[in-house]
C-alpha positions as CSV (number, residue, x, y, z in Angstrom):
1,M,98.1,-41.2,-39.0
2,V,95.0,-39.2,-37.8
3,D,93.9,-39.7,-34.3
4,E,90.2,-40.7,-34.0
5,G,89.5,-38.0,-31.5
6,T,90.8,-35.4,-33.9
7,A,88.7,-36.7,-36.8
8,N,85.7,-36.7,-34.5
9,C,86.4,-33.0,-33.6
10,V,86.6,-32.1,-37.3
11,D,83.4,-34.0,-38.0
12,I,81.6,-32.1,-35.3
13,L,83.0,-28.7,-36.5
14,I,81.7,-29.5,-40.1
15,A,78.4,-30.6,-38.6
16,I,78.1,-27.2,-36.8
17,L,78.9,-25.2,-40.0
18,L,77.0,-27.4,-42.5
19,P,74.9,-30.0,-40.7
20,P,73.9,-32.1,-43.7
21,L,77.5,-32.2,-45.0
22,G,78.8,-33.5,-41.7
23,V,76.2,-36.3,-41.7
24,F,76.8,-37.1,-45.3
25,L,80.5,-37.5,-44.8
26,K,79.9,-40.0,-42.0
27,F,76.9,-42.0,-43.3
28,G,76.6,-41.2,-47.0
29,C,73.2,-40.7,-48.6
30,S,71.2,-42.6,-46.0
31,V,68.2,-41.9,-43.8
32,E,70.3,-39.9,-41.3
33,F,71.3,-37.5,-44.1
34,W,67.8,-36.9,-45.2
35,V,66.5,-36.4,-41.7
36,C,69.3,-33.9,-41.1
37,L,68.6,-32.1,-44.3
38,V,64.9,-31.8,-43.5
39,L,65.6,-30.5,-40.0
40,T,68.2,-28.0,-41.3
41,V,65.6,-26.7,-43.8
42,L,63.0,-26.4,-41.1
43,G,65.5,-24.7,-38.7
44,Y,69.2,-24.4,-38.6
45,V,69.5,-25.3,-34.8
46,P,67.6,-28.6,-35.0
47,G,69.8,-29.6,-37.9
48,I,72.9,-28.9,-35.9
49,L,71.6,-30.7,-32.8
50,Y,70.7,-33.8,-34.9
51,A,74.0,-33.8,-36.8
52,V,76.1,-33.7,-33.7
53,Y,73.9,-36.4,-32.1
54,A,74.2,-38.6,-35.2
55,I,77.9,-38.2,-35.5
56,T,78.7,-38.7,-31.8
57,R,76.4,-41.6,-31.0
58,E,77.9,-45.1,-30.6
59,M,76.9,-47.6,-33.3
């Protein structure tokens, strides 16, 4: 069984490499994904920052 900490680490790594993909895997095609996609198109670093924030925040 996969530890939640490990899954979170993998999610963050994916979010750093391809920010919209990391957000899509966690939230699907929701508002978070579209915001991340727009931020990534405008600038790669804002997309990364938002993706890591969206994945790690508590819901």
